[in-house]
Structure formats: structure tokens, C-alpha cells
C-alpha positions in Angstrom: 136.4 97.0 115.5 133.7 98.1 118.0 133.6 101.6 116.6 133.6 100.3 113.0 130.6 98.2 113.8 128.8 101.1 115.5 129.3 103.4 112.5 128.3 100.6 110.1 125.0 100.1 112.0 124.5 103.9 111.8 125.2 103.9 108.1 122.8 101.1 107.4 120.0 102.7 109.4 120.6 106.0 107.6 120.7 104.3 104.2 117.5 102.4 104.9 115.7 105.6 106.0 116.9 107.6 103.0 116.0 104.8 100.5 112.5 104.5 102.0 111.8 108.2 101.9 113.2 108.5 98.4 110.8 105.8 97.2 108.0 107.6 99.0 109.0 110.9 97.3 109.0 109.2 93.9 105.6 107.7 94.5 104.2 111.0 95.8 105.5 112.9 92.7 104.2 110.3 90.3 100.6 111.1 91.4 98.7 113.2 88.9 95.9 115.7 89.4 94.2 114.8 86.1 93.0 111.2 85.5 95.4 109.4 83.1 94.0 108.0 79.9 94.7 104.4 80.9 92.4 104.8 83.9 89.4 106.1 82.0 86.5 103.7 82.5 88.0 102.6 85.8 88.0 105.8 87.9 85.6 108.7 87.4 87.1 112.1 88.1 85.7 112.5 91.6 86.8 109.0 92.8 90.2 109.5 91.2 90.9 112.7 93.0 89.8 111.0 96.2 92.2 108.1 95.6 95.1 110.5 94.9 94.3 112.5 98.0 94.2 109.3 100.1 97.5 108.2 98.7 99.2 111.5 99.4 97.8 111.6 102.9 99.2 108.1 103.6 102.6 108.9 102.1 102.8 112.1 104.1 101.8 110.2 107.2 104.4 107.5 106.5 107.1 110.1 106.1 106.2 111.6 109.5 106.1 108.3 111.3 109.2 107.0 109.6 111.2 110.1 110.5 110.0 109.9 114.1 111.2 106.4 114.6 114.4 107.0 112.7 115.1 109.8 115.3 114.2 107.4 118.2 116.6 104.7 117.0 119.4 107.2 116.4 118.9 108.6 119.9 119.0 105.1 121.4 122.2 104.4 119.6 124.0 107.7 120.3 122.9 108.0 124.0 123.6 104.2 124.6 119.9 103.7 125.4 120.2 100.0 124.5 123.1 99.6 127.0 121.1 101.4 129.6 118.2 98.9 129.2 120.8 96.1 129.3 122.1 97.4 132.6 118.5 97.8 133.9 117.5 94.2 133.3 120.8 92.9 134.6 120.1 94.6 137.9 116.7 92.9 138.1 117.9 89.3 137.5 121.1 87.5 136.6 119.2 84.7 134.8 120.1 85.3 131.2 116.8 83.9 129.8 114.7 86.2 132.0 117.0 89.1 131.1 116.5 88.4 127.4 112.7 88.3 127.9 112.7 91.5 129.9 115.1 93.3 127.4 113.0 92.5 124.3 109.7 92.7 126.2 110.4 96.2 127.5 111.9 97.4 124.2 109.1 96.0 122.1 106.3 97.2 124.4 107.9 100.6 124.7 108.2 101.1 121.0 104.6 100.0 120.5 103.3 102.3 123.2 105.3 105.2 121.6 103.7 104.4 118.3 100.1 104.2 119.7 99.3 107.9 118.8 100.3 107.2 115.2 98.2 103.9 115.1 95.2 105.7 116.6 95.5 108.6 114.2 95.9 106.3 111.2 92.9 104.2 112.2 90.5 106.8 113.6 91.4 109.8 111.6 92.8 108.9 108.2 90.9 105.7 107.6 87.8 107.3 109.2 88.1 110.4 107.0 88.1 108.3 103.8 85.2 106.0 104.9 87.2 102.8 105.6 87.3 102.5 109.4 84.9 100.2 111.2 87.1 99.5 114.2 85.6 100.6 117.5 87.8 101.8 120.4 87.0 98.5 122.2 88.1 96.4 119.3 91.2 98.4 118.9 92.1 97.9 122.6 91.3 94.2 122.6 93.3 93.7 119.4 96.3 95.4 121.0 96.1 93.4 124.2 95.8 90.1 122.2 98.8 91.2 120.0 100.9 91.8 123.0 100.0 88.4 124.5 100.8 86.6 121.2 104.1 88.5 121.0 104.9 87.3 124.5 103.9 83.7 123.9 105.2 83.2 120.4 108.1 85.7 120.3 109.2 84.8 123.8 109.0 81.1 123.1 111.1 81.4 119.9 113.6 83.6 121.7 114.0 81.0 124.6 114.4 78.2 122.1 117.1 80.0 120.1 118.9 80.9 123.3 118.7 77.4 124.6 120.1 76.0 121.3 123.0 78.5 121.5 123.9 77.7 125.1 123.4 73.9 124.9 123.9 72.5 121.5 127.3 74.0 120.4 128.2 73.3 116.8 124.7 71.8 116.3 123.1 75.3 116.9 122.5 76.1 113.2 120.8 72.7 112.5 118.8 72.6 115.7 117.4 76.1 115.3 116.7 75.6 111.6 114.8 72.4 112.4 112.8 74.1 115.1 111.9 77.1 112.9 111.0 74.8 110.0 108.6 72.9 112.2 107.1 76.1 113.5 106.7 77.7 110.1 105.1 74.5 108.6 102.8 74.3 111.7 101.7 77.9 111.3 101.1 77.5 107.6 98.8 74.6 108.3 97.0 75.9 111.4 97.2 79.7 111.3 93.6 80.1 110.3 92.4 77.6 113.0 94.5 79.0 115.9 95.4 82.6 115.4 92.7 84.1 113.2 89.8 83.1 115.5 91.4 85.2 118.2 90.6 88.3 116.1 87.9 87.4 113.7 84.9 85.1 113.4 85.1 82.6 110.6 81.9 80.8 109.5 81.4 78.2 106.8 80.0 79.7 103.6 76.2 79.2 103.7 74.4 77.1 101.1 73.2 79.1 98.1 74.0 80.2 94.6 77.5 81.4 95.4 78.5 78.2 97.1 77.0 76.1 94.3 79.0 78.2 91.7 82.2 77.7 93.7 81.6 73.9 94.0 80.9 73.7 90.2 84.2 75.5 89.5 86.1 73.2 91.9 84.8 70.1 90.0 85.9 71.6 86.7 89.4 72.5 88.2 89.8 69.1 89.8 90.3 70.8 93.2 88.4 69.5 96.2 87.1 72.4 98.3 85.6 71.3 101.6 86.6 74.3 103.7 85.2 77.6 102.4 84.8 80.3 105.1 83.5 83.8 105.3 85.4 86.1 107.7 83.9 89.2 109.4 86.4 91.7 107.9 83.8 94.4 108.1 84.4 94.4 111.8 87.4 96.6 111.3 87.3 98.0 107.7 85.3 98.2 104.5 88.3 97.0 102.5 87.9 93.5 101.1 90.2 90.5 100.6 90.4 86.8 100.1 93.2 84.3 100.9 94.2 80.7 100.8 95.8 79.0 103.8 96.9 75.7 105.0 98.2 72.6 103.2 96.9 69.1 102.4 93.7 68.3 104.3 94.1 71.5 106.4 93.8 73.9 103.5 90.9 76.4 103.4 89.7 79.4 101.4 88.7 82.4 103.3 86.5 85.2 101.8 86.0 88.5 103.5 82.3 89.3 104.0 83.1 92.7 102.4 84.3 90.9 99.3 81.1 88.8 99.2 79.0 92.0 99.5 80.9 94.1 97.0 81.4 91.7 94.1 79.1 89.8 91.8 78.9 86.1 92.0 81.1 85.4 88.9 83.7 87.9 90.2 83.9 86.1 93.5 84.3 82.8 91.8 87.0 84.4 89.6 88.9 85.6 92.7 88.6 82.2 94.2 89.9 80.6 91.0 92.9 82.8 91.3 93.5 81.6 94.9 93.0 78.0 93.8 95.6 78.7 91.1 98.1 79.5 93.7 97.6 76.1 95.3 97.4 74.1 92.1 100.6 75.7 90.8 102.4 74.9 94.2 102.9 78.6 95.1 102.1 77.9 98.7 104.8 75.3 98.9 107.3 77.4 96.9 106.6 80.3 99.3 107.2 78.1 102.3 110.5 76.8 100.8 111.6 80.3 100.1 110.9 81.3 103.7 112.8 78.3 105.0 115.8 79.1 102.8 115.8 82.7 103.9 115.6 81.6 107.5 118.4 79.1 107.0 120.6 81.9 105.6 119.7 84.2 108.5 120.4 81.5 111.2 123.7 80.6 109.6 124.9 84.2 109.5 123.7 84.6 113.1 125.7 81.5 114.1 128.8 83.0 112.5 128.3 86.5 114.0 126.9 86.1 117.4 130.0 84.6 119.0 131.9 87.9 118.5 131.7 90.2 121.6 132.1 93.2 119.4 128.4 93.0 118.5 127.2 93.8 122.0 130.0 96.3 122.5 129.0 98.2 119.4 125.7 99.0 121.2 127.5 100.2 124.3 127.2 97.1 126.4 129.8 96.7 129.2 129.8 92.9 128.7 128.6 90.6 125.9 125.1 89.1 126.1 123.1 87.0 123.7 120.2 89.4 123.4 122.5 92.4 122.7 124.3 90.4 120.1 121.0 89.4 118.6 119.8 93.0 118.4 123.0 94.2 116.8 122.9 91.4 114.3 119.3 92.3 113.4 120.4 95.9 112.6 123.4 94.6 110.5 121.2 92.1 108.7 119.0 94.8 107.2 120.7 95.1 103.8 120.5 91.4 103.3 116.9 91.4 104.4 116.1 94.1 101.8 117.8 92.1 99.0 115.8 89.0 100.0 112.6 91.0 100.1 113.2 92.3 96.6 113.8 88.7 95.4 110.6 87.5 97.2 108.5 90.3 95.7 109.8 89.5 92.2 108.8 85.9 92.6 105.5 86.8 94.2 104.6 89.1 91.3 105.4 86.3 88.9 103.1 83.9 90.9 100.3 86.5 90.7 100.5 86.6 86.9 100.4 82.8 86.9 97.4 82.6 89.2 95.6 85.1 87.0 96.4 83.0 83.9 95.1 80.0 85.7 91.7 81.7 86.4 91.7 83.0 82.8 92.2 79.4 81.5 88.8 78.6 83.0 87.1 81.6 81.4 87.2 83.9 84.4 89.8 86.4 83.1 87.2 89.1 82.4 85.4 88.5 85.7 88.7 88.6 87.6 89.7 91.9 86.2 86.3 93.5 86.7 86.3 92.2 90.3 89.8 93.6 90.9 88.7 97.0 89.4 85.8 97.2 91.8 88.0 96.4 94.8 90.7 98.8 93.7 88.2 101.6 93.3 86.5 100.8 96.5 89.9 100.8 98.3 91.0 104.0 96.6 94.1 102.2 95.4 96.9 104.1 93.6 96.8 102.4 90.2 99.9 104.2 88.8 102.6 103.9 91.4 106.2 104.7 90.5 107.9 101.6 88.9 110.8 101.8 91.3 108.4 101.8 94.3 106.7 98.8 92.8 110.0 97.0 92.4 111.0 97.4 96.0 107.6 97.1 97.8 104.9 95.4 95.7 104.3 91.7 96.2 101.5 92.0 93.5 101.7 93.6 90.0 99.6 96.7 89.6 96.0 96.4 88.4 96.9 97.8 85.0 99.8 95.3 84.6 97.5 92.4 85.5 94.7 93.7 83.3 97.1 93.8 80.3 98.5 90.3 81.1 95.0 88.8 81.2 94.1 90.5 78.0 97.2 89.0 76.3 96.5 85.6 77.7 92.9 85.7 76.4 94.1 86.8 72.9 96.6 83.9 72.8 94.0 81.4 73.8 
């Protein structure tokens, strides 16, 4: 049984790697040197060539990094590297909670340090080369230190909670963990922008002026009270723009990147905001949260079934079972189910994007929304003609051309 599980884990990792690289290959080959007819009026020839070059560079870079970490994982499995780390932390302490923290802390920190050259190259070479990077070395270092600290506090806290539930609650494990995770996910949905975001970015209330007046006017028409509209200093790290909606109930807020405010016209910004309001009015935030809770419930239930089997730890070369080795083996075995759930989530997410676009179009902002999205896509050198299979597996949003056509149809129907 142990050998069967080991080779099953190897097979899953190989399959995931080959699938990812196959999709990258399809996407790379789908790029065209000559601008397609459907992009005429969106990209000019020079900007289009730059976008194709940017896309190819990133796909090539992804293939290199993906292959590198595939080799690292395979080496750890075939040389029993995970078992070596297990023995190492066991010699430091016999406290199983501290051993788990040390095991995942060393593993996570080690993998992140190994990936640092790739992160630095991606930020300070690729993004710099194409004019996107605004991150300074100091910001990069402080971001990394803050991320490690958050990983320790949040990741470590969740790990301790799950271990405690497994050791102390017996048959109630599944319900106890699900209840704790549900509380955590709801809490983060409500307070993420107030607790986590300020650690990395400065958020300031949108100043009084024509833009805020236009936003308030729209909110009155839509019957949506907007008290919390913030601008975030996204330009601190990149020239790329974004906007998002966070929170629930009285804690909801809309956040506009300063790059978005600078790059788009007033009516286009209001259109983007109308799209985000559409997500809230159509209950997409709640639906997304429920989907996440259902996926978590499935994962925790499967974990509760699998983790009691000592073969999980033994498949990774452990001399004796441990919770953290079982958890790692389960995470590797869970990958195919995670892929299926991700595909389902992306399908639903793309449907929600169409609905939010239609909501904005219903208030007369369809044209402004598409013109704003075109500006952002061109400024970000987005690949507007990705391979359909790559979209199916990886895109949470429809392509710009798909959204443009859907908005056009909705305007014609109205």
C-alpha cells in the first residue's frame, strides 16, 4: 500500500506538470506575429508585437520555473528529503506541535528562498524591461519579510488549530475544523482590507471632486449605498491597474488603484465601479464565499478520512506516522480534486463576470466599461487571444473580446 501511494503521488505530480506545460505550449503557439482582424482598433502594430513578446517571455519564464520546481519536488520524493526533514525536526523537539511548525516553516521558507532568484528576475528584469515595475529593492525586501511573518502567524495558527482539533475532538474533528475555518474565512472577507492590505499598501478615502460626485450619483441610481470608496497606492509596485470590492454588510468597501484613476476617463472609472457594484448586488460575493466554504468542507472531510492511515506518512519515507507528514501527503494526493474544483470555480466566476458586465450595461455604462477595459488591457500588454483550453483551465474572467461581444449583444437586446 505504501509503495502504491508513493507512485500515485509521483503520477499525480507528473500529470499536473505535463498538463500545465501542455497548456502553456498551446497558449504560446496560439500567439500570432500579425495582428488579428478582431484586434484592429484595439492594438496598433507596435503595441501588439510588444504584447506578444511580453506573453512569450512570461510563458517561457513559467516553463523554466515550473520545470525547476518539478525537479526539486521529485528529488525530495526520490531521495526521501521530506523524511530527512521529519527526522531533523524530531531531533530538535518531541513536542508534536512545535515539530509541525518547524517542519512546514523550514519547508516553506526553504522553497521560498530557493525561488527568490526567479522572483527577483521576474520583477526587476521582465517587468522592468516592459515598463511595469515600480517596486524598489527596499519594498521588495519589506514585502517579503511581512509575507513570511503573516505566513507564520496565520498559517501557523491554522495549523495549530487543525492539529489540536485532530488530537482533542475525535469524531467531532470535521465539524470543529469546518466551523473554525468558516469563521476565519468570513472574518477575512469582512476585514481583509482593514487588517492585511494596510500592511502593504496605503488606502486613502477618495477625495472630493467630479469623480466622487459621479460615483455617488451612480450609487443613488443603483440603490447602493457607498460610504467607503478608497484609492490604493498600486503605483508603489507596478503601473498595472485594478479595482476590487471587499467586505460584507457595513464593512464593504470599494478600492480603486491610483493607476486606474490616472489611466481611465471619469465615465470609464464609474463603469468599472458599476461592474464591481454589480458583483455585490447580484450576491456574487456571498456565492463565492459559500463556494469556498463548500470546497473547504469537502477537503476537511477527505482529510478526516485519509489522515488516520499511517500509509500516508510512510509513502513519503517517514519511519513513523506524524500529523504533518500525513497532511503533506494528503495535500499532494488532493491535487486532482483541487484542479477539478478550480475549473468549476473558474466557470462560475466567468459567468459572474458576464452578469456584472450586464449590470453595468443596464445603467448605460456598457460602452464605457469596454473602452476602459480596452485601455487597461493595452496598457497591461494583455494577450487578448489566448487558447480556449488555457482559458478553460486558468481564467477566472472571460477574455476582453468575449466580454466586448457579450456587452454588444446585451445593448442590442435592450
